[in-house]
N, CA, C and O atoms as a Maestro MAE file, in Angstrom:
{
 s_m_m2io_version
 :::
 2.0.0
}

f_m_ct {
 s_m_title
 :::
 protein
 m_atom[336] {
  # First column is atom index #
  i_m_mmod_type
  r_m_x_coord
  r_m_y_coord
  r_m_z_coord
  i_m_residue_number
  s_m_chain_name
  s_m_pdb_residue_name
  s_m_pdb_atom_name
  i_m_atomic_number
  :::
  1 25 58.246 -0.116 8.340 1 A "MET " " N  " 7
  2 3 58.740 1.344 8.656 1 A "MET " " CA " 6
  3 2 57.863 2.158 9.372 1 A "MET " " C  " 6
  4 15 57.113 2.504 8.459 1 A "MET " " O  " 8
  5 25 57.407 2.744 10.455 2 A "LEU " " N  " 7
  6 3 56.305 3.790 10.803 2 A "LEU " " CA " 6
  7 2 56.473 4.931 10.196 2 A "LEU " " C  " 6
  8 15 57.559 5.156 9.662 2 A "LEU " " O  " 8
  9 25 55.536 5.788 10.158 3 A "VAL " " N  " 7
  10 3 55.805 7.061 9.411 3 A "VAL " " CA " 6
  11 2 56.007 7.631 10.624 3 A "VAL " " C  " 6
  12 15 56.271 8.802 10.347 3 A "VAL " " O  " 8
  13 25 56.027 7.559 11.316 4 A "ASP " " N  " 7
  14 3 56.407 8.561 12.814 4 A "ASP " " CA " 6
  15 2 58.464 8.315 12.679 4 A "ASP " " C  " 6
  16 15 59.431 9.078 12.704 4 A "ASP " " O  " 8
  17 25 58.315 7.248 12.581 5 A "ASP " " N  " 7
  18 3 60.011 7.239 12.455 5 A "ASP " " CA " 6
  19 2 60.501 8.027 11.698 5 A "ASP " " C  " 6
  20 15 61.150 8.975 12.138 5 A "ASP " " O  " 8
  21 25 60.320 7.840 10.409 6 A "ILE " " N  " 7
  22 3 60.790 8.901 9.217 6 A "ILE " " CA " 6
  23 2 60.502 10.265 9.430 6 A "ILE " " C  " 6
  24 15 61.249 11.133 8.978 6 A "ILE " " O  " 8
  25 25 59.215 10.603 10.251 7 A "LYS " " N  " 7
  26 3 59.290 12.094 10.551 7 A "LYS " " CA " 6
  27 2 60.247 12.574 11.729 7 A "LYS " " C  " 6
  28 15 60.375 13.790 11.871 7 A "LYS " " O  " 8
  29 25 60.863 11.795 12.503 8 A "VAL " " N  " 7
  30 3 61.813 12.027 13.319 8 A "VAL " " CA " 6
  31 2 63.035 11.722 12.740 8 A "VAL " " C  " 6
  32 15 63.925 12.493 13.097 8 A "VAL " " O  " 8
  33 25 63.361 10.893 12.000 9 A "LEU " " N  " 7
  34 3 64.758 11.255 11.316 9 A "LEU " " CA " 6
  35 2 64.869 12.413 10.142 9 A "LEU " " C  " 6
  36 15 65.882 12.992 9.750 9 A "LEU " " O  " 8
  37 25 63.530 12.561 9.718 10 A "ILE " " N  " 7
  38 3 64.021 13.641 8.572 10 A "ILE " " CA " 6
  39 2 64.303 15.035 9.549 10 A "ILE " " C  " 6
  40 15 65.211 15.852 9.396 10 A "ILE " " O  " 8
  41 25 63.264 15.037 10.568 11 A "GLU " " N  " 7
  42 3 63.240 16.780 11.356 11 A "GLU " " CA " 6
  43 2 64.757 16.444 12.301 11 A "GLU " " C  " 6
  44 15 65.071 17.397 13.015 11 A "GLU " " O  " 8
  45 25 65.572 15.397 12.368 12 A "ALA " " N  " 7
  46 3 66.577 15.487 13.174 12 A "ALA " " CA " 6
  47 2 67.749 15.848 12.150 12 A "ALA " " C  " 6
  48 15 68.887 16.054 12.572 12 A "ALA " " O  " 8
  49 25 67.502 15.904 11.082 13 A "HIS " " N  " 7
  50 3 68.693 15.849 9.897 13 A "HIS " " CA " 6
  51 2 68.524 16.911 9.066 13 A "HIS " " C  " 6
  52 15 69.392 17.284 8.276 13 A "HIS " " O  " 8
  53 25 67.251 17.521 9.224 14 A "ILE " " N  " 7
  54 3 67.197 18.986 8.424 14 A "ILE " " CA " 6
  55 2 67.126 20.348 9.284 14 A "ILE " " C  " 6
  56 15 66.002 20.553 9.744 14 A "ILE " " O  " 8
  57 25 67.908 21.129 9.533 15 A "PRO " " N  " 7
  58 3 67.416 22.146 10.653 15 A "PRO " " CA " 6
  59 2 65.984 22.600 10.553 15 A "PRO " " C  " 6
  60 15 65.394 23.039 9.566 15 A "PRO " " O  " 8
  61 25 65.585 22.422 11.670 16 A "ALA " " N  " 7
  62 3 63.965 23.347 11.713 16 A "ALA " " CA " 6
  63 2 63.368 22.946 10.970 16 A "ALA " " C  " 6
  64 15 62.375 23.566 10.589 16 A "ALA " " O  " 8
  65 25 63.599 22.137 10.615 17 A "ALA " " N  " 7
  66 3 62.258 21.109 9.568 17 A "ALA " " CA " 6
  67 2 61.042 20.843 9.925 17 A "ALA " " C  " 6
  68 15 60.749 20.378 11.026 17 A "ALA " " O  " 8
  69 25 60.266 21.106 9.058 18 A "GLN " " N  " 7
  70 3 58.321 20.143 9.661 18 A "GLN " " CA " 6
  71 2 58.487 19.572 8.678 18 A "GLN " " C  " 6
  72 15 58.934 20.031 7.626 18 A "GLN " " O  " 8
  73 25 58.056 18.216 8.962 19 A "ALA " " N  " 7
  74 3 57.748 16.727 8.115 19 A "ALA " " CA " 6
  75 2 56.481 16.352 8.467 19 A "ALA " " C  " 6
  76 15 55.970 16.092 9.557 19 A "ALA " " O  " 8
  77 25 55.921 16.381 6.947 20 A "PHE " " N  " 7
  78 3 54.363 15.699 7.189 20 A "PHE " " CA " 6
  79 2 54.632 14.351 6.180 20 A "PHE " " C  " 6
  80 15 55.128 14.446 5.058 20 A "PHE " " O  " 8
  81 25 54.189 13.048 6.830 21 A "VAL " " N  " 7
  82 3 55.177 11.941 6.237 21 A "VAL " " CA " 6
  83 2 53.338 10.973 6.138 21 A "VAL " " C  " 6
  84 15 52.515 10.949 7.053 21 A "VAL " " O  " 8
  85 25 53.243 10.548 5.253 22 A "GLU " " N  " 7
  86 3 51.936 9.672 4.831 22 A "GLU " " CA " 6
  87 2 52.445 8.485 4.061 22 A "GLU " " C  " 6
  88 15 53.513 8.523 3.449 22 A "GLU " " O  " 8
  89 25 51.683 7.458 4.101 23 A "GLY " " N  " 7
  90 3 51.661 6.072 3.203 23 A "GLY " " CA " 6
  91 2 51.854 4.815 4.425 23 A "GLY " " C  " 6
  92 15 51.567 5.149 5.575 23 A "GLY " " O  " 8
  93 25 52.151 3.933 4.278 24 A "GLU " " N  " 7
  94 3 52.385 2.401 4.505 24 A "GLU " " CA " 6
  95 2 53.295 1.809 4.302 24 A "GLU " " C  " 6
  96 15 53.699 1.777 3.140 24 A "GLU " " O  " 8
  97 25 53.903 1.192 5.184 25 A "GLY " " N  " 7
  98 3 55.030 -0.077 4.877 25 A "GLY " " CA " 6
  99 2 56.016 0.555 4.415 25 A "GLY " " C  " 6
  100 15 56.577 1.443 5.057 25 A "GLY " " O  " 8
  101 25 56.484 0.064 2.845 26 A "CYS " " N  " 7
  102 3 57.488 0.681 2.186 26 A "CYS " " CA " 6
  103 2 57.471 1.729 0.987 26 A "CYS " " C  " 6
  104 15 58.234 1.953 0.048 26 A "CYS " " O  " 8
  105 25 56.321 2.250 1.410 27 A "ASN " " N  " 7
  106 3 56.086 3.301 0.089 27 A "ASN " " CA " 6
  107 2 55.415 4.754 0.997 27 A "ASN " " C  " 6
  108 15 54.465 4.686 1.776 27 A "ASN " " O  " 8
  109 25 56.083 5.851 0.700 28 A "VAL " " N  " 7
  110 3 56.024 6.685 1.959 28 A "VAL " " CA " 6
  111 2 56.039 8.005 0.619 28 A "VAL " " C  " 6
  112 15 56.589 8.097 -0.478 28 A "VAL " " O  " 8
  113 25 55.067 8.928 1.476 29 A "ARG " " N  " 7
  114 3 55.208 10.265 0.720 29 A "ARG " " CA " 6
  115 2 55.531 11.287 1.889 29 A "ARG " " C  " 6
  116 15 54.985 11.131 2.982 29 A "ARG " " O  " 8
  117 25 56.432 12.351 1.661 30 A "VAL " " N  " 7
  118 3 56.802 13.009 2.338 30 A "VAL " " CA " 6
  119 2 56.870 14.766 2.028 30 A "VAL " " C  " 6
  120 15 57.272 15.275 0.982 30 A "VAL " " O  " 8
  121 25 56.476 15.332 2.971 31 A "THR " " N  " 7
  122 3 56.206 17.132 2.573 31 A "THR " " CA " 6
  123 2 57.157 17.589 3.555 31 A "THR " " C  " 6
  124 15 57.058 17.191 4.716 31 A "THR " " O  " 8
  125 25 58.269 18.560 3.127 32 A "VAL " " N  " 7
  126 3 59.231 18.805 4.002 32 A "VAL " " CA " 6
  127 2 59.079 20.284 4.213 32 A "VAL " " C  " 6
  128 15 58.778 20.884 3.182 32 A "VAL " " O  " 8
  129 25 59.183 20.862 5.057 33 A "VAL " " N  " 7
  130 3 59.221 22.514 5.030 33 A "VAL " " CA " 6
  131 2 60.288 22.979 5.897 33 A "VAL " " C  " 6
  132 15 60.280 22.462 7.014 33 A "VAL " " O  " 8
  133 25 61.466 24.068 5.599 34 A "SER " " N  " 7
  134 3 62.640 23.713 6.242 34 A "SER " " CA " 6
  135 2 63.192 25.050 5.664 34 A "SER " " C  " 6
  136 15 63.129 25.063 4.435 34 A "SER " " O  " 8
  137 25 63.886 26.546 6.398 35 A "PRO " " N  " 7
  138 3 64.446 27.202 6.164 35 A "PRO " " CA " 6
  139 2 65.684 26.830 5.244 35 A "PRO " " C  " 6
  140 15 66.122 27.420 4.256 35 A "PRO " " O  " 8
  141 25 66.059 25.822 5.787 36 A "ALA " " N  " 7
  142 3 67.455 25.132 5.336 36 A "ALA " " CA " 6
  143 2 67.298 24.838 3.536 36 A "ALA " " C  " 6
  144 15 68.239 24.303 2.949 36 A "ALA " " O  " 8
  145 25 66.197 25.192 2.876 37 A "PHE " " N  " 7
  146 3 66.047 24.693 1.685 37 A "PHE " " CA " 6
  147 2 66.114 25.943 0.826 37 A "PHE " " C  " 6
  148 15 66.253 25.901 -0.396 37 A "PHE " " O  " 8
  149 25 65.980 27.349 1.724 38 A "GLU " " N  " 7
  150 3 66.794 28.697 0.978 38 A "GLU " " CA " 6
  151 2 67.680 28.661 0.272 38 A "GLU " " C  " 6
  152 15 68.679 28.107 0.731 38 A "GLU " " O  " 8
  153 25 67.771 29.231 -1.205 39 A "GLY " " N  " 7
  154 3 68.569 29.247 -2.135 39 A "GLY " " CA " 6
  155 2 69.064 28.106 -2.585 39 A "GLY " " C  " 6
  156 15 70.110 28.236 -3.220 39 A "GLY " " O  " 8
  157 25 68.573 26.810 -2.441 40 A "LYS " " N  " 7
  158 3 68.759 25.685 -2.982 40 A "LYS " " CA " 6
  159 2 68.019 25.111 -3.981 40 A "LYS " " C  " 6
  160 15 66.804 25.313 -3.973 40 A "LYS " " O  " 8
  161 25 68.560 24.362 -4.935 41 A "SER " " N  " 7
  162 3 67.589 24.131 -6.274 41 A "SER " " CA " 6
  163 2 66.687 22.995 -5.639 41 A "SER " " C  " 6
  164 15 67.028 22.415 -4.608 41 A "SER " " O  " 8
  165 25 65.370 22.679 -6.402 42 A "LEU " " N  " 7
  166 3 64.865 21.310 -6.127 42 A "LEU " " CA " 6
  167 2 65.581 20.038 -5.747 42 A "LEU " " C  " 6
  168 15 65.472 19.241 -4.815 42 A "LEU " " O  " 8
  169 25 66.367 20.141 -6.827 43 A "LEU " " N  " 7
  170 3 67.272 18.585 -6.728 43 A "LEU " " CA " 6
  171 2 68.100 18.749 -4.987 43 A "LEU " " C  " 6
  172 15 68.098 17.830 -4.167 43 A "LEU " " O  " 8
  173 25 68.697 20.019 -4.771 44 A "GLN " " N  " 7
  174 3 69.431 19.866 -3.572 44 A "GLN " " CA " 6
  175 2 68.629 19.521 -2.293 44 A "GLN " " C  " 6
  176 15 68.824 18.663 -1.432 44 A "GLN " " O  " 8
  177 25 67.559 20.562 -2.456 45 A "GLN " " N  " 7
  178 3 66.413 20.004 -1.407 45 A "GLN " " CA " 6
  179 2 65.972 18.375 -1.435 45 A "GLN " " C  " 6
  180 15 65.809 17.813 -0.352 45 A "GLN " " O  " 8
  181 25 65.807 17.732 -2.517 46 A "GLN " " N  " 7
  182 3 65.530 16.695 -2.693 46 A "GLN " " CA " 6
  183 2 66.476 15.795 -2.163 46 A "GLN " " C  " 6
  184 15 66.044 15.030 -1.302 46 A "GLN " " O  " 8
  185 25 67.689 15.703 -2.479 47 A "ARG " " N  " 7
  186 3 68.968 15.109 -2.183 47 A "ARG " " CA " 6
  187 2 69.126 15.097 -0.435 47 A "ARG " " C  " 6
  188 15 69.648 14.178 0.197 47 A "ARG " " O  " 8
  189 25 68.576 16.274 0.123 48 A "THR " " N  " 7
  190 3 68.754 16.611 1.566 48 A "THR " " CA " 6
  191 2 67.650 15.899 2.267 48 A "THR " " C  " 6
  192 15 68.016 15.342 3.302 48 A "THR " " O  " 8
  193 25 66.867 15.824 2.078 49 A "VAL " " N  " 7
  194 3 65.678 14.846 2.077 49 A "VAL " " CA " 6
  195 2 66.207 13.252 2.103 49 A "VAL " " C  " 6
  196 15 66.216 12.515 3.089 49 A "VAL " " O  " 8
  197 25 66.537 13.011 1.076 50 A "ASN " " N  " 7
  198 3 66.740 11.740 0.796 50 A "ASN " " CA " 6
  199 2 68.269 11.079 1.756 50 A "ASN " " C  " 6
  200 15 68.177 9.944 2.225 50 A "ASN " " O  " 8
  201 25 69.224 11.664 1.909 51 A "GLU " " N  " 7
  202 3 70.014 11.603 2.908 51 A "GLU " " CA " 6
  203 2 69.668 11.323 4.312 51 A "GLU " " C  " 6
  204 15 70.304 10.645 5.119 51 A "GLU " " O  " 8
  205 25 68.307 12.096 4.509 52 A "SER " " N  " 7
  206 3 68.256 11.614 6.039 52 A "SER " " CA " 6
  207 2 67.454 10.209 6.353 52 A "SER " " C  " 6
  208 15 67.162 9.963 7.524 52 A "SER " " O  " 8
  209 25 67.016 9.075 5.064 53 A "VAL " " N  " 7
  210 3 66.272 8.371 5.366 53 A "VAL " " CA " 6
  211 2 67.399 7.272 4.258 53 A "VAL " " C  " 6
  212 15 66.903 6.205 3.897 53 A "VAL " " O  " 8
  213 25 68.630 7.556 3.859 54 A "ALA " " N  " 7
  214 3 69.305 6.786 3.008 54 A "ALA " " CA " 6
  215 2 69.492 5.541 3.579 54 A "ALA " " C  " 6
  216 15 69.200 4.633 2.801 54 A "ALA " " O  " 8
  217 25 69.968 5.095 4.922 55 A "HIS " " N  " 7
  218 3 70.052 4.084 5.415 55 A "HIS " " CA " 6
  219 2 68.737 3.212 5.016 55 A "HIS " " C  " 6
  220 15 68.975 2.140 4.460 55 A "HIS " " O  " 8
  221 25 67.429 3.543 5.233 56 A "LEU " " N  " 7
  222 3 66.511 2.944 5.355 56 A "LEU " " CA " 6
  223 2 66.367 2.666 3.383 56 A "LEU " " C  " 6
  224 15 65.689 1.700 3.034 56 A "LEU " " O  " 8
  225 25 66.833 3.291 2.599 57 A "ILE " " N  " 7
  226 3 66.638 3.175 1.420 57 A "ILE " " CA " 6
  227 2 67.776 1.665 0.590 57 A "ILE " " C  " 6
  228 15 67.490 0.843 -0.281 57 A "ILE " " O  " 8
  229 25 68.826 1.855 1.246 58 A "ALA " " N  " 7
  230 3 69.835 0.869 1.073 58 A "ALA " " CA " 6
  231 2 69.368 -0.324 1.592 58 A "ALA " " C  " 6
  232 15 69.503 -1.412 1.033 58 A "ALA " " O  " 8
  233 25 68.716 -0.102 2.855 59 A "SER " " N  " 7
  234 3 68.384 -1.616 3.233 59 A "SER " " CA " 6
  235 2 67.127 -2.254 2.902 59 A "SER " " C  " 6
  236 15 66.856 -3.414 3.215 59 A "SER " " O  " 8
  237 25 66.426 -1.534 2.314 60 A "GLY " " N  " 7
  238 3 64.934 -1.945 1.668 60 A "GLY " " CA " 6
  239 2 64.103 -1.463 2.460 60 A "GLY " " C  " 6
  240 15 62.988 -1.440 1.939 60 A "GLY " " O  " 8
  241 25 64.123 -1.022 3.589 61 A "ALA " " N  " 7
  242 3 62.719 -1.192 4.487 61 A "ALA " " CA " 6
  243 2 61.997 0.008 4.431 61 A "ALA " " C  " 6
  244 15 61.040 0.386 5.106 61 A "ALA " " O  " 8
  245 25 62.815 0.724 3.213 62 A "LEU " " N  " 7
  246 3 62.092 1.832 2.565 62 A "LEU " " CA " 6
  247 2 62.120 1.664 1.097 62 A "LEU " " C  " 6
  248 15 63.297 1.498 0.776 62 A "LEU " " O  " 8
  249 25 61.272 1.631 -0.037 63 A "HIS " " N  " 7
  250 3 61.326 1.708 -1.004 63 A "HIS " " CA " 6
  251 2 60.535 2.381 -1.828 63 A "HIS " " C  " 6
  252 15 60.908 1.980 -2.930 63 A "HIS " " O  " 8
  253 25 59.967 2.889 -1.945 64 A "ALA " " N  " 7
  254 3 59.465 4.259 -2.945 64 A "ALA " " CA " 6
  255 2 59.435 5.428 -1.540 64 A "ALA " " C  " 6
  256 15 59.068 5.130 -0.404 64 A "ALA " " O  " 8
  257 25 59.866 6.629 -1.939 65 A "LEU " " N  " 7
  258 3 59.998 7.673 -1.338 65 A "LEU " " CA " 6
  259 2 59.532 8.654 -2.164 65 A "LEU " " C  " 6
  260 15 60.122 8.646 -3.245 65 A "LEU " " O  " 8
  261 25 58.664 9.525 -2.057 66 A "SER " " N  " 7
  262 3 57.912 10.767 -2.822 66 A "SER " " CA " 6
  263 2 58.224 12.090 -2.036 66 A "SER " " C  " 6
  264 15 57.857 12.215 -0.867 66 A "SER " " O  " 8
  265 25 58.842 12.975 -2.634 67 A "ILE " " N  " 7
  266 3 59.318 14.284 -1.710 67 A "ILE " " CA " 6
  267 2 58.671 15.494 -2.361 67 A "ILE " " C  " 6
  268 15 58.737 15.639 -3.581 67 A "ILE " " O  " 8
  269 25 58.139 16.239 -1.693 68 A "LYS " " N  " 7
  270 3 57.773 17.671 -1.898 68 A "LYS " " CA " 6
  271 2 58.232 18.068 -0.794 68 A "LYS " " C  " 6
  272 15 57.955 17.587 0.305 68 A "LYS " " O  " 8
  273 25 59.179 19.238 -1.083 69 A "SER " " N  " 7
  274 3 59.680 20.148 -0.424 69 A "SER " " CA " 6
  275 2 59.807 21.656 -0.503 69 A "SER " " C  " 6
  276 15 60.233 22.110 -1.565 69 A "SER " " O  " 8
  277 25 59.517 22.434 0.404 70 A "TYR " " N  " 7
  278 3 59.222 23.813 0.887 70 A "TYR " " CA " 6
  279 2 59.792 24.655 1.273 70 A "TYR " " C  " 6
  280 15 60.355 24.307 2.310 70 A "TYR " " O  " 8
  281 25 60.050 25.925 0.954 71 A "THR " " N  " 7
  282 3 60.692 26.743 2.226 71 A "THR " " CA " 6
  283 2 59.569 26.953 2.807 71 A "THR " " C  " 6
  284 15 58.543 26.560 2.253 71 A "THR " " O  " 8
  285 25 59.490 27.864 4.509 72 A "PRO " " N  " 7
  286 3 58.302 28.441 4.695 72 A "PRO " " CA " 6
  287 2 58.072 29.475 4.230 72 A "PRO " " C  " 6
  288 15 57.015 29.922 4.673 72 A "PRO " " O  " 8
  289 25 58.817 30.465 3.135 73 A "ALA " " N  " 7
  290 3 57.497 31.287 2.700 73 A "ALA " " CA " 6
  291 2 56.939 30.363 1.250 73 A "ALA " " C  " 6
  292 15 55.816 30.670 0.852 73 A "ALA " " O  " 8
  293 25 57.399 29.688 0.776 74 A "GLN " " N  " 7
  294 3 56.545 28.996 -0.302 74 A "GLN " " CA " 6
  295 2 55.545 28.128 0.583 74 A "GLN " " C  " 6
  296 15 54.376 28.265 0.223 74 A "GLN " " O  " 8
  297 25 55.733 27.289 1.633 75 A "TRP " " N  " 7
  298 3 54.719 26.679 2.442 75 A "TRP " " CA " 6
  299 2 53.672 27.805 2.599 75 A "TRP " " C  " 6
  300 15 52.536 27.385 2.379 75 A "TRP " " O  " 8
  301 25 53.722 28.918 2.870 76 A "ALA " " N  " 7
  302 3 52.711 29.967 3.299 76 A "ALA " " CA " 6
  303 2 52.093 30.481 2.081 76 A "ALA " " C  " 6
  304 15 50.923 30.862 2.030 76 A "ALA " " O  " 8
  305 25 52.836 30.481 1.192 77 A "SER " " N  " 7
  306 3 52.081 30.956 -0.330 77 A "SER " " CA " 6
  307 2 51.248 29.869 -0.743 77 A "SER " " C  " 6
  308 15 50.178 30.074 -1.316 77 A "SER " " O  " 8
  309 25 51.723 28.610 -0.458 78 A "LEU " " N  " 7
  310 3 50.810 27.716 -0.756 78 A "LEU " " CA " 6
  311 2 49.354 27.631 -0.500 78 A "LEU " " C  " 6
  312 15 48.354 27.462 -1.198 78 A "LEU " " O  " 8
  313 25 49.693 27.874 1.208 79 A "SER " " N  " 7
  314 3 48.747 27.305 1.999 79 A "SER " " CA " 6
  315 2 47.549 28.526 1.997 79 A "SER " " C  " 6
  316 15 46.376 28.293 2.288 79 A "SER " " O  " 8
  317 25 48.106 29.964 1.584 80 A "ALA " " N  " 7
  318 3 47.222 30.664 1.548 80 A "ALA " " CA " 6
  319 2 46.319 30.427 -0.057 80 A "ALA " " C  " 6
  320 15 45.107 30.470 -0.268 80 A "ALA " " O  " 8
  321 25 47.176 30.238 -0.765 81 A "ALA " " N  " 7
  322 3 46.186 29.861 -2.119 81 A "ALA " " CA " 6
  323 2 45.259 28.716 -2.076 81 A "ALA " " C  " 6
  324 15 44.273 28.584 -2.803 81 A "ALA " " O  " 8
  325 25 45.682 27.851 -1.109 82 A "GLN " " N  " 7
  326 3 44.101 26.709 -0.954 82 A "GLN " " CA " 6
  327 2 43.618 27.235 -0.036 82 A "GLN " " C  " 6
  328 15 42.570 26.601 0.091 82 A "GLN " " O  " 8
  329 25 43.631 27.817 0.566 83 A "GLN " " N  " 7
  330 3 42.492 28.454 1.320 83 A "GLN " " CA " 6
  331 2 41.516 29.452 0.567 83 A "GLN " " C  " 6
  332 15 40.446 29.719 1.112 83 A "GLN " " O  " 8
  333 25 41.853 30.052 -0.738 84 A "ARG " " N  " 7
  334 3 40.880 30.882 -1.368 84 A "ARG " " CA " 6
  335 2 39.774 29.763 -2.056 84 A "ARG " " C  " 6
  336 15 38.796 30.169 -2.683 84 A "ARG " " O  " 8
  :::
 }
 m_bond[335] {
  # First column is bond index #
  i_m_from
  i_m_to
  i_m_order
  :::
  1 1 2 1
  2 2 3 1
  3 3 4 2
  4 3 5 1
  5 5 6 1
  6 6 7 1
  7 7 8 2
  8 7 9 1
  9 9 10 1
  10 10 11 1
  11 11 12 2
  12 11 13 1
  13 13 14 1
  14 14 15 1
  15 15 16 2
  16 15 17 1
  17 17 18 1
  18 18 19 1
  19 19 20 2
  20 19 21 1
  21 21 22 1
  22 22 23 1
  23 23 24 2
  24 23 25 1
  25 25 26 1
  26 26 27 1
  27 27 28 2
  28 27 29 1
  29 29 30 1
  30 30 31 1
  31 31 32 2
  32 31 33 1
  33 33 34 1
  34 34 35 1
  35 35 36 2
  36 35 37 1
  37 37 38 1
  38 38 39 1
  39 39 40 2
  40 39 41 1
  41 41 42 1
  42 42 43 1
  43 43 44 2
  44 43 45 1
  45 45 46 1
  46 46 47 1
  47 47 48 2
  48 47 49 1
  49 49 50 1
  50 50 51 1
  51 51 52 2
  52 51 53 1
  53 53 54 1
  54 54 55 1
  55 55 56 2
  56 55 57 1
  57 57 58 1
  58 58 59 1
  59 59 60 2
  60 59 61 1
  61 61 62 1
  62 62 63 1
  63 63 64 2
  64 63 65 1
  65 65 66 1
  66 66 67 1
  67 67 68 2
  68 67 69 1
  69 69 70 1
  70 70 71 1
  71 71 72 2
  72 71 73 1
  73 73 74 1
  74 74 75 1
  75 75 76 2
  76 75 77 1
  77 77 78 1
  78 78 79 1
  79 79 80 2
  80 79 81 1
  81 81 82 1
  82 82 83 1
  83 83 84 2
  84 83 85 1
  85 85 86 1
  86 86 87 1
  87 87 88 2
  88 87 89 1
  89 89 90 1
  90 90 91 1
  91 91 92 2
  92 91 93 1
  93 93 94 1
  94 94 95 1
  95 95 96 2
  96 95 97 1
  97 97 98 1
  98 98 99 1
  99 99 100 2
  100 99 101 1
  101 101 102 1
  102 102 103 1
  103 103 104 2
  104 103 105 1
  105 105 106 1
  106 106 107 1
  107 107 108 2
  108 107 109 1
  109 109 110 1
  110 110 111 1
  111 111 112 2
  112 111 113 1
  113 113 114 1
  114 114 115 1
  115 115 116 2
  116 115 117 1
  117 117 118 1
  118 118 119 1
  119 119 120 2
  120 119 121 1
  121 121 122 1
  122 122 123 1
  123 123 124 2
  124 123 125 1
  125 125 126 1
  126 126 127 1
  127 127 128 2
  128 127 129 1
  129 129 130 1
  130 130 131 1
  131 131 132 2
  132 131 133 1
  133 133 134 1
  134 134 135 1
  135 135 136 2
  136 135 137 1
  137 137 138 1
  138 138 139 1
  139 139 140 2
  140 139 141 1
  141 141 142 1
  142 142 143 1
  143 143 144 2
  144 143 145 1
  145 145 146 1
  146 146 147 1
  147 147 148 2
  148 147 149 1
  149 149 150 1
  150 150 151 1
  151 151 152 2
  152 151 153 1
  153 153 154 1
  154 154 155 1
  155 155 156 2
  156 155 157 1
  157 157 158 1
  158 158 159 1
  159 159 160 2
  160 159 161 1
  161 161 162 1
  162 162 163 1
  163 163 164 2
  164 163 165 1
  165 165 166 1
  166 166 167 1
  167 167 168 2
  168 167 169 1
  169 169 170 1
  170 170 171 1
  171 171 172 2
  172 171 173 1
  173 173 174 1
  174 174 175 1
  175 175 176 2
  176 175 177 1
  177 177 178 1
  178 178 179 1
  179 179 180 2
  180 179 181 1
  181 181 182 1
  182 182 183 1
  183 183 184 2
  184 183 185 1
  185 185 186 1
  186 186 187 1
  187 187 188 2
  188 187 189 1
  189 189 190 1
  190 190 191 1
  191 191 192 2
  192 191 193 1
  193 193 194 1
  194 194 195 1
  195 195 196 2
  196 195 197 1
  197 197 198 1
  198 198 199 1
  199 199 200 2
  200 199 201 1
  201 201 202 1
  202 202 203 1
  203 203 204 2
  204 203 205 1
  205 205 206 1
  206 206 207 1
  207 207 208 2
  208 207 209 1
  209 209 210 1
  210 210 211 1
  211 211 212 2
  212 211 213 1
  213 213 214 1
  214 214 215 1
  215 215 216 2
  216 215 217 1
  217 217 218 1
  218 218 219 1
  219 219 220 2
  220 219 221 1
  221 221 222 1
  222 222 223 1
  223 223 224 2
  224 223 225 1
  225 225 226 1
  226 226 227 1
  227 227 228 2
  228 227 229 1
  229 229 230 1
  230 230 231 1
  231 231 232 2
  232 231 233 1
  233 233 234 1
  234 234 235 1
  235 235 236 2
  236 235 237 1
  237 237 238 1
  238 238 239 1
  239 239 240 2
  240 239 241 1
  241 241 242 1
  242 242 243 1
  243 243 244 2
  244 243 245 1
  245 245 246 1
  246 246 247 1
  247 247 248 2
  248 247 249 1
  249 249 250 1
  250 250 251 1
  251 251 252 2
  252 251 253 1
  253 253 254 1
  254 254 255 1
  255 255 256 2
  256 255 257 1
  257 257 258 1
  258 258 259 1
  259 259 260 2
  260 259 261 1
  261 261 262 1
  262 262 263 1
  263 263 264 2
  264 263 265 1
  265 265 266 1
  266 266 267 1
  267 267 268 2
  268 267 269 1
  269 269 270 1
  270 270 271 1
  271 271 272 2
  272 271 273 1
  273 273 274 1
  274 274 275 1
  275 275 276 2
  276 275 277 1
  277 277 278 1
  278 278 279 1
  279 279 280 2
  280 279 281 1
  281 281 282 1
  282 282 283 1
  283 283 284 2
  284 283 285 1
  285 285 286 1
  286 286 287 1
  287 287 288 2
  288 287 289 1
  289 289 290 1
  290 290 291 1
  291 291 292 2
  292 291 293 1
  293 293 294 1
  294 294 295 1
  295 295 296 2
  296 295 297 1
  297 297 298 1
  298 298 299 1
  299 299 300 2
  300 299 301 1
  301 301 302 1
  302 302 303 1
  303 303 304 2
  304 303 305 1
  305 305 306 1
  306 306 307 1
  307 307 308 2
  308 307 309 1
  309 309 310 1
  310 310 311 1
  311 311 312 2
  312 311 313 1
  313 313 314 1
  314 314 315 1
  315 315 316 2
  316 315 317 1
  317 317 318 1
  318 318 319 1
  319 319 320 2
  320 319 321 1
  321 321 322 1
  322 322 323 1
  323 323 324 2
  324 323 325 1
  325 325 326 1
  326 326 327 1
  327 327 328 2
  328 327 329 1
  329 329 330 1
  330 330 331 1
  331 331 332 2
  332 331 333 1
  333 333 334 1
  334 334 335 1
  335 335 336 2
  :::
 }
}
């Protein structure tokens, strides 16, 4: 599974999402930023990301998926803190 394919799936499934995908083979790390995460718990956010690639997990094409999810405000705050 190519990381570009996973990026396309996530961004198509989650409104206004920006996905950053790293890894190779069946082990992938994703960071997803979307306003759709506003007001959702971390678990709800991660379930949303999982739903976008559930068929890959079910088929075994994707074995391990590490997810970090942020709202745009959280992402901006994190980016600002890293620049200090």
